C-alpha positions, 0 to 999 in steps of 0.5 A, spaced: 466 157 146 458 156 145 454 160 149 449 157 154 442 158 152 439 159 159 432 162 156 430 155 152 432 151 158 427 155 162 422 155 157 422 147 157 422 147 164 416 151 164 412 147 159 412 140 164 406 139 167 406 138 175 403 132 177 400 131 184 399 125 188 391 123 186 387 123 192 383 117 194 376 119 193 372 116 199 364 115 199 360 113 205 356 106 205 352 103 209 355 100 215 362 104 215 366 107 210 369 105 203 375 107 200 376 106 192 383 103 194 381 096 195 381 096 202 376 093 206 371 098 209 370 100 216 365 097 220 362 101 226 358 097 231 351 100 232 349 100 239 341 098 241 338 101 246 336 095 251 331 097 258 334 096 264 331 089 266 334 089 273 332 096 275 324 094 272 325 087 277 327 091 283 321 096 282 316 090 282 319 087 288 319 093 291 312 094 290 310 087 292 314 088 299 310 095 300 303 091 298 305 085 303 307 090 309 300 094 308 296 088 308 300 085 314 299 092 318 291 092 316 291 085 319 294 086 325 290 092 327 284 088 325 286 082 329 289 085 335 288 092 335 281 093 336 280 098 342 274 098 347 274 103 353 272 100 360 266 104 363 266 103 371 270 099 376 267 093 375 273 090 373 278 093 379 283 092 381 285 089 374 282 094 370 280 101 372 274 106 369 277 109 363 282 104 361 283 103 353 284 096 351 286 092 345 282 086 343 284 080 340 279 078 335 283 072 332 284 068 338 277 065 338 278 063 331 283 058 334 281 056 340 274 057 344 274 062 350 276 059 357 275 060 364 278 066 367 279 070 360 277 077 360 272 078 354 269 084 351 262 083 349 256 087 346 249 084 347 245 089 343 248 091 336 247 099 338 249 098 345 256 099 348 261 093 350 262 090 356 268 087 359 267 082 364 271 075 366 269 068 364 267 064 370 262 058 367 263 055 360 258 052 355 254 046 358 256 047 365 251 049 371 253 055 375 250 057 382 252 062 387 251 059 394 254 062 400 258 067 396 262 061 393 261 059 385 259 052 384 260 049 377 256 043 376 255 042 384 262 043 386 266 049 388 271 052 383 277 056 385 281 055 379 281 061 375 276 064 379 277 071 381 271 073 386 269 071 392 264 072 398 259 074 393 253 078 397 248 078 391 247 071 387 241 074 383 239 069 377 245 064 380 242 063 386 238 057 383 242 053 378 243 056 371 244 051 366 248 054 360 247 052 353 252 049 348 254 056 346 253 060 353 258 063 358 257 066 365 261 072 366 262 076 372 266 082 374 272 082 378 269 087 383 262 083 383 259 089 388 259 094 382 258 089 376 252 088 372 253 081 369 250 074 368 247 075 375 242 080 372 236 078 368 237 083 363 244 081 362 244 073 363 249 068 359 253 071 354 253 067 347 259 066 343 256 070 337 256 076 342 263 075 344 267 081 341 274 078 343 279 077 349 282 083 352 290 083 352 293 089 353 292 096 356 293 101 351 292 108 356 297 111 359 298 110 367 300 105 372 295 100 368 299 100 361 301 094 359 299 086 358 293 084 362 
């Protein structure tokens, strides 16, 4: 029997080259990964930064709303919130000494002052404001006779808050008002310096500051006039 030569067979087996699977090489290309095995490259979407348009729009709207509110507040204060304090009791019992009044400055841009309106006026640039009630309108003739107010020769009772006037002053004789003049008297006529005095006389439209509409000082008089 022929012997088995294991040595040769082992040698031959060692001479064989061991083959390993070849790894596919890959390289990075712009826009994705490229493989040399012929497959399609991978593409990854690139996100672009876009500003939040909705957020910017909200900021603009918010800013505009604040500006509108501020402008409205300024207008309301200028038109309806100007303050004047009364001095003395010439308008008692409707108003009392020291009452703080809010003046409506816008109303007389819409309509003319009317009989019965309580107005604030100032006849000197550096003088204080006076608060009285209108009894005579432009173009009318005002006279005080026997304690009564006569308008164009007839007794006026509507929107007139005074009676039994003891001192007629300049109105003892008929007073013809001009086209922009108003005759004013305090409700408490015995303690009022008004159009009956020669130093005051008729009040012109330019001297009228506005109409008193609200008592802002705390107390029993607080509220609308």
